[in-house]
N, C-alpha and C positions, 0 to 999 in steps of 0.2 A: 325719674329721669337719671340715667347713669352718666357719670363723667368718665371719659376714656382718655388715657395717655397713649399715643402712638410713638413708640421709640424705635426708630430704625438706626442702627449703630453708625453707619457711614454718614447719613445726612444729619445726624446729631453731633457730628464733629469727632467721631471716635478715631478717625485716622488723620486728624489735623496735622498738617506739616509732613506727612509721610509720602514717599514717592507714588504709592498706589492710589492716593486719594483722588486725584483728578480722573484717573482711568475708571475707577469703580463707582464714583459718585453718581453718575447718571442712573445706574442700576438701583442704587439705594433710594434716590429721589423718586424714581418711578414706582417702587414698591410702597414707599411711605405715602405718596399722594394717592395711589390706588386704594390703599386701606382707608385713608381719610375720606375719600370720595364716597366709598361704600358706607361708612359710618354716617356721613352727612345725608345720605339718601334715606336713612331711617328717620321716622318721625321724632319730634321733640319729646313725645311721651316715652320714647325708648332711650334716646341719647340726647342729653341736654347740653353737653359740653365736650368738645374734642380738642385736645391739646397735642400739637405736634412738637416733638423735640427737634429743634433745627440748629443751624450754625450759620456763620457769615457766608460760607461757601455754598449753602443750600437753604436760603431763607424761605420760610413759609409764605412770604409775600408773593412769591411766584405762583403758588397755588391759588391764593386769594385773587390775584389778577386774572388767572385763567378762569376761575369761576365767574368773575365779573364779566369777562369777555363773552362767556357763554350765556349771559343774561341774568345773572343773579349773584348775590353775596349771601353769606350765612354767618350770622352773629355768633353761632355756636363754635366757630373755628377760632382757636387761639394758638399761641406758640410760646415756647420757653426754650432758653438755651443755657448751657452751663456757664457759670461764672468763671472768670479768668483764674486758672490754677485749680479748678475743681475737677476731680477725676470723673470719667464717664459713669462709673458705678455709684459714686457718691451722689452725683446729679440724679441718676435714675432712682435711687432709693429715696431721695428727698422728694422728688416729684410723685413717685408712686404713692407715698403716704397721703397725697392730696387728691387722689383719684379713686374711683370705685374699682376700675379695672385697668390693666396695663397690657398692651399688645406690642410685643417685642420682636424685632428681627435683628439677629446678630450672628456673626460667624461662630462656628464651633471651636475654632482654633484656640488652643491653650485653655480650654474650658470656659471661654467667654460667655457662651449662651447659658451654661449652667450657673455661672456667677450672676448673670442678669436675673435668672429665675430666683436665686437665693436672695438677691437684693430686693426684689419685688415682694416675694412671699407667696405662698400657695393661694391665699384668699383672693388676691387681686389678679393673679397671673391668668392670662388667656392663652391656652396652648397646652402642649404636652407636659407631663409631670416630670419631676426631677430624675427619676430612674430612667425613663425613656430618653430624656435628653442625654444622660450619661452614656447609655449604650449607643445611641445613634451618633454621638460625637466620636466614637471609635469605629473606624471602618472594619478593623479586625473583629471586634466584639459583635458588631452588627452582622457581618457575614457568618460568623459562627452560629449566632441565634437563628438566622435564616436557613442555613444549611441543615440545622437540626430539625427544621420543619419541612425539609424536602425541597426547598427553593433552590433553583439552579443559580450558582454564583461563580465568580472567577476561580474559586477553589476547585471546581469541577474540571478545570483545564490545566491543573498543575502536574498531571502525569507526563511521562516522557513522550516527546513528540507531539503533544497536543497544542502547544502554543508556539507561534512564530516570533512573537514579540512580548516584551515584559514592561511593566510600568512601575515606577518608583514614585511615591507621593507621601505627603504627611498623613499619618494615621488619623489626625484630627483636623485635616485641612478642609477648606471650603472652596468650591469651584475648582478651577484648574491651577490654583496657586502652587508653585513648586512641584508641578507634576511633569514627569519626563518619561518618554517611551524609548526603549532600547531594543535593538535587533539582536543583541548578544547578551545572554544570561549572565555571563561572567562580569560584563561591564555594569549590568544592572545591580548585581550583588555588591560590586565595589562601590557604586554610588550610594546604595543603601547603608553600607558599612560606614562610609564617610559621614553620612548624616547622623547615624547612631553615635559615632565617636564624638560628634559635635553636640550630643545631648538631645537630638531631635527624635520625636516619636515618628517612626516611618514604617511604611508597609511596602512590600514588594509582591506584586501579583501578576499573573498572566494577563496580557492585554487581549481582551475579547474582541474579535473581529465582528463587524456587523454595523447596523444602523444604531446610532446613539439616540435614545428616546428617554422620555420621562412620563410618569403618571402623576396627575394631581388628584388628591382625594381628600375627603372630609372625614375625620375620625371622631366618633362620639359614642353615645350609648343609646339603646332603644329599649323600650318596654319598662315594666315595673322593676324587673330585676337589674336594670342598668347594665345589660350585657354590651361589651364593646362591639361596635359595628363600623365598618368603613363603607363610604360611598364613593365610587369612582366618578370623578368629575370630567377629566379630559386626558387624552393621549396627546403627547407633544413630541416634536422632533427637536433634538438639541443640535445646535451648530457647534461642532467640535472640530478643531483643526490641530494638526501636528506639524510643527516647523521642521526644517531640515536638521536642526540639532536635537530633535526629539521633544522639544518643549511643547506641551499641550496648551491650547488656548480655548477659552469658552467665549463664543460670540452670540450667546442668547438662545432663545427658544421660539418656536412658533407652533401654534395648535394645529393638530391634524384632525382630531375628532372630539366632539362632545356628545355624540349620539349613542345612546344605549342600544340602538338597533344595529350598530356596527358589528359585523361578524366577529371581530376580535374581542368584543366587550366581555363576554362570559369568562374567557380565559384570564383577561386582565383584572376583572372584578374578583375572581377567585384568588389571584395573586395578591391583590390589595387586602383581601380578608386574611390571608396567611401572614402577611407582613404585620398586620395588627395583632394577630395571635402571638407572633414572636415578640412584639413590643407592645404589650397591652396598655401601656400608659400613654400612647400617642393620642393626642386630642387636637381638634381644630384642623387647619390646613396643613397637609403633609405632602411632600414630594418623594417619589421613588425614581432614582436614576437607574436606567437599565440599558442593555444592548440587545437588540433583536438579532440573535445569531441565526444564520441560514439553516442550520440543522437542529440546534438545541432550543430554539425559541427564546423567550425572554430570559435574560441573565441579569439579575439584580446586582448593581454596583454599589449603591449606598442608599441610605434613607435620610432625607432632610426633614427633621421634626419641627418645622417652622415654615412660615411664609417664604416662598422663593419667587424668582422673577416670573414664573409661570402664572402667578396670581394676577398679574397686571392684565386688565381687560377681560378676565374670565367671568366676572359677574355679568357683564354686558353680553358676552357670548352665550351664557347659559340662560339669561333672563331671570336670574336669581341672585339675591344679595348675599355674598359670602360673609360679609360682616354680620348679617343677621344670624346666619348659621353659627358663626363663631361665638356670638353672644347667647346662642340658644333660644332665640326668639321663635315662637311657634306660629307666627302669622301665616295664613294661607298664601298670601302673596309672596312671601319671602322663601318659604321652604316647606310647602305642603308635601307631606309624605317623606321628608328627609330625616336623616339622623339628627338626634338632639346632642348638641355639643357644649351646652352651657355647664358651668361648674356649680 
């Protein structure tokens, strides 16, 4: 029986007291609770103890009550929160040592997700390896890796007259935080320079016109040789808005398709395979943000080497337990014929 710590940075109090906490907390709680529900769906012979890192603004009691309202409770569900004055990383390292595995969701900003991986250690970590996290944390490095594999990226729109708008954003940002669109390239360059002068890691790219989408995939290995393999799980539509001042906002995602018979599937599965070839250390649930351009097709914007909000409800939609896949359980019920992602 494995003991699992679920550490989602926001609902663990990582932004306590900061202005963005209230706005972002619902997303964090939804991911944390979805991961916990999937783990609790597994039998006690596989998972004997699930600990949620929580905080006063997002208590695990809400999930316990929801489970009770649905007709049952689960004694395997526990919670822990950081002591007063204890840093998020110190708390994570302390709790990691008490569990067999640790499943983390955290933003890439300022290397936080990489720091979480280092605090947990390779043995207990569920997810992508340190090198993949480092590359995926940089939009610039990610696009360079993908472009070298022939993947269409915003870099392909950098030529004269190919872009009508440009976007300035943190190179290590998560979501739409501090992301702004400009109609004028000179203004975009000025904003990028201002941020660089302030010591920020920033990227300026052509804004790709088209439908904002994402792919959810499970990355792991197959066969005796342990060759990396990606399994496309879903195609999602991202709700992206641009305010009058150019500020970009992210309003969530909704699933479009989970059907391998979808005529778009072969092209998108091939794209998922290529992304994994470019970042071979990707493991577990991974998201690919892209734009479907009217002429150029899928244009990859970034890779999220971790659970994202598209995870929520996906196990139910697929009829497969994504926590089982993440743990590498080979039960017929959970993942017959799927990739093996256990460490």
